[in-house]
N, C-alpha and C positions, 0 to 999 in steps of 0.2 A: 974245840976246833977240829981236832983229829977225827972225832966221831962224826962230825958233819961231812968230812971228806969221805969217810967209809960209807956213810948213808948215800951220798951222791953216787959213789962208785958202784954200790949195790943196785942203785936205781938203773944206771946205764947198763950194767951187766944183765939185768932182768930183760932188757930189750934185746941184747945179744942172744940170750937163751931162747927168747920167743922166736926170734928170726931163725935161729938154728932149728927149732922145732918145725917151723913152717918149711924151711928148705928140706929137712929130712922127709917130711910128710909129702912134699911135692915130688921128691925123688922116687918115693916108694909107693905112693898111693895113686893107682890109675884113675880112680873116681875123682880125686882132687884135681888131677890134671884135666879131666873131662869138664868139671865144673868151671875151671879157669878158662878153658877155650869157650865154653858157652857164655861166660861172663863177658869176654871180649866181644863176641858176636852181639850179645844183648846191648852192650855199651854202644857199639857201632850203630845198631838200630835206633837206639835212644837218641843219639846225636842226630842221625839222619831225619827222624820223625819229629825233632824239636819238642821233646817231651816238656810238659809243664812241671813246675816245681814239685808238686804233690806226687806226680808220676815218677819223677826222679827219685823222690824219697823212698817210695815203695820198691823201685828197682834196686836202690843201694841197700836197703834192708834185706831184700831177697838175696842179693849177691853175697854180702858179708855174713848174713845168717847161715847161708849154705856152707860157706868156707868154715865158719865157726863149728857148725855141727859135724862137718866132715872131720875136722881136727879133733873134736871131742870123741867122735866115733873111733878114730885111729888110736887115741890115747886109751880108750877103754879096751880095744882089741889087744893092744900091747900089754896092758896090765893083766888082762885075763890070761893071755899066753904065758906071761911070767908066772902067775899064781898057779896056773893049771896047765902045764905043758902036755899032759895026756888028756885024751878026750874026757870030758865030763858034761852031763846034761845041763847042769846049771851054768857052766862056762859058755856052752852053746846058747843058752837062753839069754844070758847077758849080752853076748855079741849080737844076737838076732834082734833084741829089743833096741840096742843102740842103733843098729842099721835101720830098724823100723822108724826110729825118730827122724833120721836123715830122709827116708822115703816120704814120711808125712810132710816134712817141710818142703821136699821137692815137689810133691803134688800141689802144695799151696802156691809155690813160685810159678809153676805152670799155669794154674788158675789165674793168678795175678798178671802173669805175662799175657795170657789170652785177653783178659779184660782191658789191658792197656793197648796191646798191639793189633788185635783183630780189627777193631774199627779203623785204625790208622792204615792198616794194609788194604782193607776193603775200599777206603776213601782213595788211597793211591791208585788202586786197580781201576776204579771208576773214573778217575780223573785222567789217567793216561791211556787206558785201553777200553773205556766204556763208551 
């Protein structure tokens, strides 16, 4: 019985640690705050344009995928800084590659956003201003 309580306690503590990591990254990472602001704007547009279920799924995957990659990138940067406080070309490469992964995903989210929202914006403009 005692080990069961310890297991449950560890489970809930893992959430506390995870939220602590999100909080720290949000406080220290400008890009994460930018993506958070962008996600709020995208969510507002998604509600306003009454997205279909599949469109919502893509938007949600893009938003949480972006957050996840930013958090992984931040973790990699911290680990590299800890392991190599002085400049080292391999440390730079590791950070650059992690940042490139975020950039690739960002490009994908922009493309998906354009596919979803441009037709809706064009329709809105034609309807009200055309």
